[in-house]
N, C-alpha and C positions, 0 to 999 in steps of 0.2 A: 853694712850701712854706709852711704855715701855721706860723709861731711857737708852739712849745711846746703842742703839740697835747695835748687830756685824753683819754684814752684809761682805759677802764674795762672789768673783764672781768667780768660776773655772775654766770657758774659756773666760775670757771679751776680748781677740784679735777678733773675729770674727768681734764684732760688734764694738770694737774701737783699730782699729790698730796703732791707736798714732795721728789720726786726728780730735779726738770728744775730750770733758772733760768729767773728772768725777768727776768733782768736784761738781757736785748738787748734787749725791750722796754722797759723802764725808762729804756737809754739812748736813745731815741726822744723822750720826752714825759712828761708827768705822767701817772704809770700808777697807778689803782688796781685790786687784783684782791679779790673775794670769792669766796668756797668754794663758796657757793650762793646764790640770790636767790629768793626769792616775788616773784610778779607786783607786789605794793603794793613790796615793797623794790626790786626792779630797777629799778622806774620812779622813784624817787625816787632810788637811785644814779647812775642813769644820767642826769639833769636835765642834767649840765655837758658830757657827752661829746660831743667832737668823732668821736669812735671806738669803738665797742661791739665785744669780744670776746663771741661766744656758742659754746655747743656744743650744749646742748637747751634752754636758756631760749625760752619762744614771745613773740615780739615781732609784735603785732599792728600793725593800722592806728591803730587809736585810741591805742595806746600811742605810734607815731612822732610823732603831730600832737602830742603833750605832749613833744616831746623837738627843740627851735628849733636847738638847736649839731649835731645829728647829722648826720656827712656820710657818714660808712663804716661797715660792719656786717662784718666777718670774724669768718666762722663757724670754729670750730675742730673742723671735720669735713665730712666729704663730701656728707651731706644737708644740704638746706635746707629743709624742709618746715615749719621751725618759723617763718620770717622770712618774714612778707607781702611776697613780691618785687615785685610789681606795683604794690604802694602803695609800696614804696620807690625804683621807678622815679619813679614819679608824684611823687615829691616831689626827685628830683636825689640820691637818697640809694646810694651804691655798696655793693651786696652782693658779697663774694666768699667763697669756700671751699676747701678742701683738697683736692688729688686724688690717692689714689698713693701716701700714704704708708704705710697698713695694706698693701700689696698681700702682702708677703713673710710678714707676722704673721700674717695670716687664713688666707693658704695652709697654713701650718703647723697652723692648729688644725684645718682641715681634718683633715689626716694624723692628729693628736693623736684628735681624735674618732674616726676610721674605724679605729685602731689599738685603741681604747678600745673599741669593737664587735668587731672580730674576733679581737685577742690575750686581751682581758680581762685585760689585768695586773694589777690595783686588783684585780677578784675573787681573782685566784690567792692574792696578795699576801695578803690577810685570810683567804684559805682558810689556807697556810703560820701564819700568825699563831694561829688557831685549833687548832695542833698535827697538821691533816689530813695535812701532810705527815710529820708524826714518827712518827704513828702508819699510814704507809701498808706495805702488803706489798713495794710496788713501788718501784724506785727514783724513779721518778717518776708523775704521772697529770696529769691536764685536767680542767676542769669541763665543758667545752663542746666541740665541734670547733672545731679553731682555724683561720681561714681564712686562707689564703698568698692574695696580691694578684696576684703574677704571673699574667699570662693572663687576670685577670678583666677588667670593662668598666666603666667610669666616665663616666658620662654627665654633662655640665656643661652644667646651662640657664644660660646668659648668658655669652659668651666676650669678655668686658671682659679689664682688666688681673690684678684676681683671677682669672677662669677660666682666663686663659693660664697664668698663674703654677701654678695646680693641676696642670693641664695637661702640665707640664714635670716636676711631680713625680711623676704617675701614669706618665709614661713611663720614668722612672729606675727604676719600682715595676715594668717590663716590663709596664704595663696598657694596655690597648686602651680610646683614648678617642673619645669621639662626643659631640659638642655642639651645642647651636642659637645660631645668631646672625643679626642682623640684615645682617652685610656679611662673609659667606663665603668670598666673592672678594678683598678686602682682607686678610683675617686667615689664608689657608689656610696652613697648614703639615704638615711631613710628620707621618704616624702620628696626625694629627686626623680625621677623618668627620665633615662636618655633615651632618643628620637632621631631620625633622620632631619636633616633643615626644613626636606618638605613639610613632613608634621610638624614642627616647631612653628614655621610660620601660619600652617593652615588651621590650629589648633590653640595659638596664643591671643590673648587679650593683651598683653605685653611683652614686646620684643625689645630686648635689650644686650647691646653687642659688644660685647668684650673678648674678641679675639685679635691676637698679633696682625699686623696688615703684612701680607707678602705678596707673592705674583699668583699664588694659583688662587687666592680670594680677593685681588681686588676688584670692586663693583660688585660683590657677590651679591648684593642686596640691590635687587633690581626689578624690572616690571615683571619677570617670570615669578619671581618670590611677592613683590604686591600684589600679582594677581590673585595667590590663594590666602592671603590675610584677611579679615574680619573689616567690614567697614567701622566697626565698632573698635579697632585694635587702634594700638598706641608703638610708635617706633621711638627706643632711646639709643643714641650713643655718644658713648663715653671713650670710645675704643679710638677710633682712627678714622679720619673723615673719606679716605679712600676706601672702606668697605662699601659706602652709597655710591650707585650710580645717581648723583643730582639732580641731574636731568630728569629720571625718572620718577626719584622723589616730589621732586616736583610735580610732574605730571599725576602719579597717585594722589596728591594732598588736594588739587584743584579739582580733581575728579571724583574723590570722595571716596576712596578705594580707602582708606582707612581714616580715621578720626582726628589724628594731629601725629605732630613729631617734635622731639626735644632733643639737640644738638649741641656737643660739645664741642666737638671737633668736626673739621670741616675739610673740605679738599685741599684748598691754599690757605697758608696760615701766617698771617693774618689775612683773610679775605679783602679783594679789592669793594668798593663803595657797590660795585655793580653785580657782583657775586650773586650765582644764579638763586640762591638761596632767601636772600633779601627782600622781607616782606612776601614772602608766600605763606598764603592761609594757613594758619592752622599748626603754626613751625613755630618752636623757641631755640633759640640760639645764643646761649653763654663764651665764651671767649675761651677754651680752652682750660677752665680753672677747679676742673674738677678734686684735681689731685693737691690744688694750692694751700690747703688751710695752714696754717704756722705749725701745727703740730705736724703736718704729714713734711712739711720742710726741715723741721728740727731732724725728724727720724733720717733723712737725704741729706743732711749735714753730718751726722752723727753715722753715716754708711759711708758717706766720701772719705771723712777722717780715719776710720775703719780701713779703708782701701789704699789710701796712701801709706798709714803705718805698716800694713802689710806687705805692702811693696818693698818697702826700705827694709825690712827684716828677711826678705829675701821670700818672703811666701803669700807671694800675689793672690788676689782671691775676687770672685765675681768675673772672673775673667768673660771675657766679648769672642766668641770665635764665628 
């Protein structure tokens, strides 16, 4: 184990905006944390670091070459496309990420988005505040048909940890579950039927996206699949914005090819004010927050601490490759 390692967090605010503690990392070494860093600031701040903590800060091969002390990069997230892993490996720099911390939180957000579209709680609340209930001739009213989830079919694209958690919740709602998966034999379970992506989109009342983004599935959700969907169906994306062709989604919503979409992720984050999905009919957008409950971030902090300790003990874990 190296004596008193220098540990630097370049964009620590996302993980810990002030409601968690850095003490467990401070106990390990000489620790500096910065809420945010530009590329220039990050390079200067990281010069003496043995271990870097990154969330979305982009660390290129060129930058690594200017960090002679760097031995380990701990990504405070699951995705690691912001780090040139091949360049790190060539320089014998270990890159670790965190997996599984947000499973419960993301699955919960999926159903928060779904219920927002089917029960329209906020719309009815605002209607009551506008005195529509007070002036109603009946004892109750509803703005649009309320959709009951029991008996509906949810199609899950990507059946990893989060997709499986979504399936568990869906089954508790007495929903039918379809899924696509690379390993259906390994993860077979009662109540879940594995199908082709075409059948998933054509037979589901709700589609929920949970596959990691890759070159093979970039914008896989496009007009071809929208044309298969029921006009009463909903699309939910808490995976990656790049899974959807957003121009095609906008057209599908405006042409009522589907009933609604709820997106926690977009192709560009944060989005420009004129992003193509802003203000689109029947589209709910949340700011990539599905993972961000305090409980999930505490788990992420704990995994990060464990990754640092494992590296220093010569037994690195959660290695990205």
